N, C-alpha and C positions, 0 to 999 in steps of 0.2 A: 314246633312242638309245644312251645310255651303258649302260643295263641290257642292251640287245640286243647291244651290242658285247662286254661281258663281260670286258674286259681291265683292270679297275680293280685297283689295289693301294692299300689305304687305310693311313693312318698315324694312330694316336691320339697327338696332339701334346701331351699333358699327363698328369700324375698328380694324386693327391689333395693333394700339397703344393705344386703349382706356383704357387698364389696368393701364396706367400710370396717369390717369386723373380723379380720384375720380368719377367714371363713373355713379354709381347709382344716385348720387346727380345731376350730369350734365343732365342726361336724365329726372329726375323728373321735372326740370325746363322747359323742352321742351314739356312735355306731352300735355299742352293745345294747343300748335301749331300743334303737331302731330295729335291730335284729330280733330281740326278745318280744317286741310288740307284734311282730309277724309281717313286716314289710318285706317284699321280695326284691324290690328295686328302688334305688334313690336317684331321682332326676337331679343332676348337679347343674349349676350355672355354667355358661360357656367358659371353658378352661383355657382357651387360647388367647393370645395377645389381642387386645382390642383398643380402638381409638377412644371408646367411652368405658368408664370403669365397670359398668354392669355387664359388659361383654358382648353386646349386640351390634357393635360396629367393628367386626373383625378386620385385621390387617395381615399380620404374620401368623398364618394358621399353624405353623410348625413350632411356634414358641409357646411353651406351657407356663410361662411366667405371667401371671395376671394379677389384678387387684384382689383376687380371692386368695392369693398366696403363691409361693414359688413352686416350680416343678417338683422339687424335693418333697415339699409338704403335700402336694397333690398325690404323689406316688405313695407316700406314707398312708394317706387316707384310703386310697384304692386297695393297698395291701391289707389294711385293717378290715375293710368291707369284705374282701375275699375270705379272710379268716372267719368272719361271721356269716358267710354265705349270703351276703346281700349284694345284688348286682348294681353296678354303676351305670347310670344312663347319661350319655353325653348330649349336651344341647348343641345341635348341628345347625349352625347359622351359615347357610350357603346361598341365600337369595341375593346378598349384596356383600360388597367388600370395599373397604376404604383404600384408595390408591396411595402410592408413596410419592409419585412424581407426576408432573403435568405432561399431558400428551395432546392428542387431537382436541382442537377447540379450546386449548388452555385449561382443560379440566384435569382433575387428579384421577386419571383413568388408566394409569400404568402402574405396574407393581415391581419396578426396578429395585434391585438391591436386597430382596428378601426371597425366600423359597416360594415356588410357584410365581416366578417373575413373568407374569402374563403381560401382553400389550393391550392396546385399545380394542382388539378384536374379541377379547374376553368380556367386554362390557356391552350391554344392549344399546342399540341405536337410540332408543327412547330415553336413556339416561346418560347420554353424552359419549357413547362409545362408537366403535366401528363394527360392532357385531350385528346380529339380526334383531328383529323386534322381540319384545318379551313374550314368553309363552304363558304369562299370568298377569297378576296385578303388580303395578310398580310400588316399590318401597321408596318414597320420595327423599331426595336430599343427598343420596349417596349412589355411587355406581352400582347398578344391578348386574349380576353375573349372567352371561349368555350361555345357558345350558345346552343350546343347540350345537355348540362347538365341540367337536370330538376331543380336542386336546384338553378342554376344560373338564369334561366328564372323566377322562382318563386320570387327570391330576386329582380330581375330587375323590375318585374311587381309591387311588393310592393313599391319599390322606386318611380316608375313612378306615382303610385297612390298617394303617399305622395306629390310629386311635384304638381300633378293635384288638389288634394282635400284639402290638408293642407296648402301648400305654396301658391297656387293660380295661377299657370301657367295654361293656357287654351289650348295652341297649342304646338305642338312639331316639332322640326327640327332634323332629324336624321343625325348625322355627319358620314362621311366616310361609306356610305351605301353599298359600294362595298365589305366591309370587312366581311360581314356575310349574310346568306341567307335572302332573302326578306320575307320568310314565318315567320321568327321570328318577323319582324316588324309588320306583321299582328297580331301575337299573342300579342305583346306589345300594339298595338292600341286597340285591343279588350279588353285587360285587364285593361287599364287605361282610355280609352274613351276620348282622347283629342277632342276638337271641330274641329281642323284642323291639318293635319300633312303634312310635306313635307320632302323628302329625298334628300340627296346630293349624287346622283349617277354620279360621274364625272370620265369619262375616256377620252382618246384622240380622237379628231375628225380624219377623214381620210385625209391624206395629200399626195401629189405627189411631184415630183421634182420642180414643178413650184409654189407650195403653196397648198392652201386648195382645195380639190376636190369639184366639183359642187354637186355631189350626196353624201349626208350624211345619206342615208336611214338606213344603218346598225348601225350607231351611235345612231340615234333616236330610232331604234328598240330595242337596248339594254336597253335604259331608259324605254321604254314602257314595256319590259319584266319584269323589276324590279317592275314597278307599278302593273302589273298583279300579280306578286308574292306576293304583299302585300294584295291581295284580292281586289284590286282597292280602298283600304281604304286610301292610301296616294297619295298625289301629288308628283311631282319631279321637281327639278330645271331644266329648259330647257337649258342645256349647248349647245345643238345643235344650237338653235336659237342664242345664244350669239356668238358662233364661226362663224356662217355665217354672222350675222348682222355686226360684227366688220370688216369683210372684205368688205361687201357690201357698207358700207358708204364711203369707199375710192375710189368710182367710179366704182363699180361692182354691181349695184343694180339688174342686171339680176339674181343674186344669190337668190333673195328673192321670186322667183316663181319656184316651183319644176316642174318636168316633167308632173305632173298631174294638174298643174295650181294652186296648193295650197301653203300656206306658208311652207318653207322647214324644219322647226324645229319640235319638239314634238308638238308644238302648231297647226301645220297643220294637225296632225293625231288625237290628243286626247287633245283638248284645255282645257277641264275641269280639267285635271290633270297636266297641264304645267304651272309651275311658271317661268315666263320670267323675266330676269334681265340683267343689263349691266355689273355690277361688284359686287364683294363681298370682304371680308377681305383677301381672298387668291389671287384672280385674280387682284385686284386693291390695294389700300392702299399702305403701304410701302413695302409689299411683292412683289406686281406687277408681279405675275407669268404669267399673261395673260391679260393685261389691255385693256380696250376699248379705242380707240383713243380719247384723251381728247378734241380735237377740233370738235368732232362729237357727243358729249354727247346728245345734244338736239334733233338731228335727231333720235338717239337711243331711247330716251324717247318718242318722238312723235310716233315711231313705236310701242313700247310695250304697251304704255298707250292707244293707239287708236285701239288696236287689241284684238281679243279673247285671251284666256289664263288668267292667274292670275298674274298681274304685281307686281314687287317688286322694290322699290327705295332704293338706297344705301345711307347711312348716309353722306359720304363725299360729294357726289354731292349735297345733299339737304341742308347741313348746313355749309360746308367748302368752297364751290366754289362760294360764293357770293349771294347776295339777288336776282340778276337777274335770275340766274339758279333756285333758290328756287321758285321764283314766277312764272316762266314759267312752272315748273313741276306742281305746284298747279293748274295753269290754265288748263293744260291738264287733270289733275285729275277731275277738275270741269266739264269739257266737258264730260268725261267718265261717270260720275255719272248722270249729267243732261240728257244725251242722252241714258242712261241706256245701255251702252255697258257692256257686261258681258263675262264670260269665254267661253260661247257657241255662242256668236254672229256670225251671218253669215259674210262671207267675200268674196268680189269679187275683184280680183286683175285686175286693168285696164292697168297699165304700169309697166314694169320691164326692163328698159334699163340701159346702163352704168351710166348715170348721173341723172336718174329719176325713182322713184317708186311711184305709186299711187294706192289707193284702196278705195272701198266703204265698210263700216262696218255696219252691222245691218240695211242697207237701210236708215240710218239716218245721218251717218257721212261719210265724204269724207276727205282723207288726202293725202298729198304728202311729200316726202323728196327728197333731192338732189338739185343740182343747175339748173337742166332743168326747163324751164318755163312751167307751166301747171296750169290749173284750170278746175273745173268740168263744163260740159255743162249744161245749164238750169238755169232759173231764180230762181228756188226754193232754191238754195244753198246760204247761208250767211257765210261769213268768221267768224269763232269763235275765232281763235287765230293763231298767226304765229310768226316766229322768223327766225334766221339764217338757211337757207336751209330747212325749214319745214313750212307747213301751214295746217290748219284743217278747214273744213266747216261743217255746219249742215243745215238740212232742216228747 
């Protein structure tokens, strides 16, 4: 129902360093502001016990004591979010799992002594286990879970149901979704029934000797194939839009209109399943694997918050980059809600030149980014909000 409604605005509620900063307490203090700003769901970092403090090397999945805080503090945060009608999104890391004891081949590929005490048959043969080959790409250095095993899937579904029904997470984000077949994501969503799901299907865009290719159709098609594989039950992060948008804002706005006149990312083909974003804990933060140019952040947010798709805002931009950025993002979110822009809103691209992009969305909102001077024709348009290199009008 949430995917059909299309009025989600997501918030990534952490960065790569959050595990060092008493995070559940920090977020609990911010819940009233997060709610008032209009976010529908907050993606939280992995809440279960992990071999690495950031949470992405899980071991005991049923322990909710992590470097982000205790189980007690997590439950206090979830309670506060429920009071403010903001959903909690769990980060589901089920591609790999760190073993507790050595088994076959002397590798740590057994899980003795903790809940879900699997043996070597739960680990793919390509990462040192006695299971079948992987149904996706390998995450190197740790045992990868063999999702072809019925006992593994049964246990994962029971765990997801526990997160959903007992702990109180309502939404799921599937980490490293390239690592296992999308059909298992379908089974897990059907088994645990989250309100909203999004997958991280991240692979490389198409590049040539001069930089990013104009045509990224094969890249967005791979993400769309993954969404299809989940039975269309999950949305996916729109890495295609991110890759194109962060080149476009450097004075190549022509990239923002594809050969068919549509937005060039997943959003242009299947907006109701495209979660648009500028940065996350991997691409930005202190990892900075693929960061959005920092002096163009507000042009980026003007684009994703005024367009179809399901926009997501990154913690760092919202809380660490100063009150001005925070307030500008909130103003854009206000316009989105007041003008009822949603994931399936119509879009008509008017200009896509080197220094200027403009579009009309849902026949009610007009926006421009870039330093080219431009405003919509007609007296019916009123300026709603503007800032450095962006402006938004409504009727």
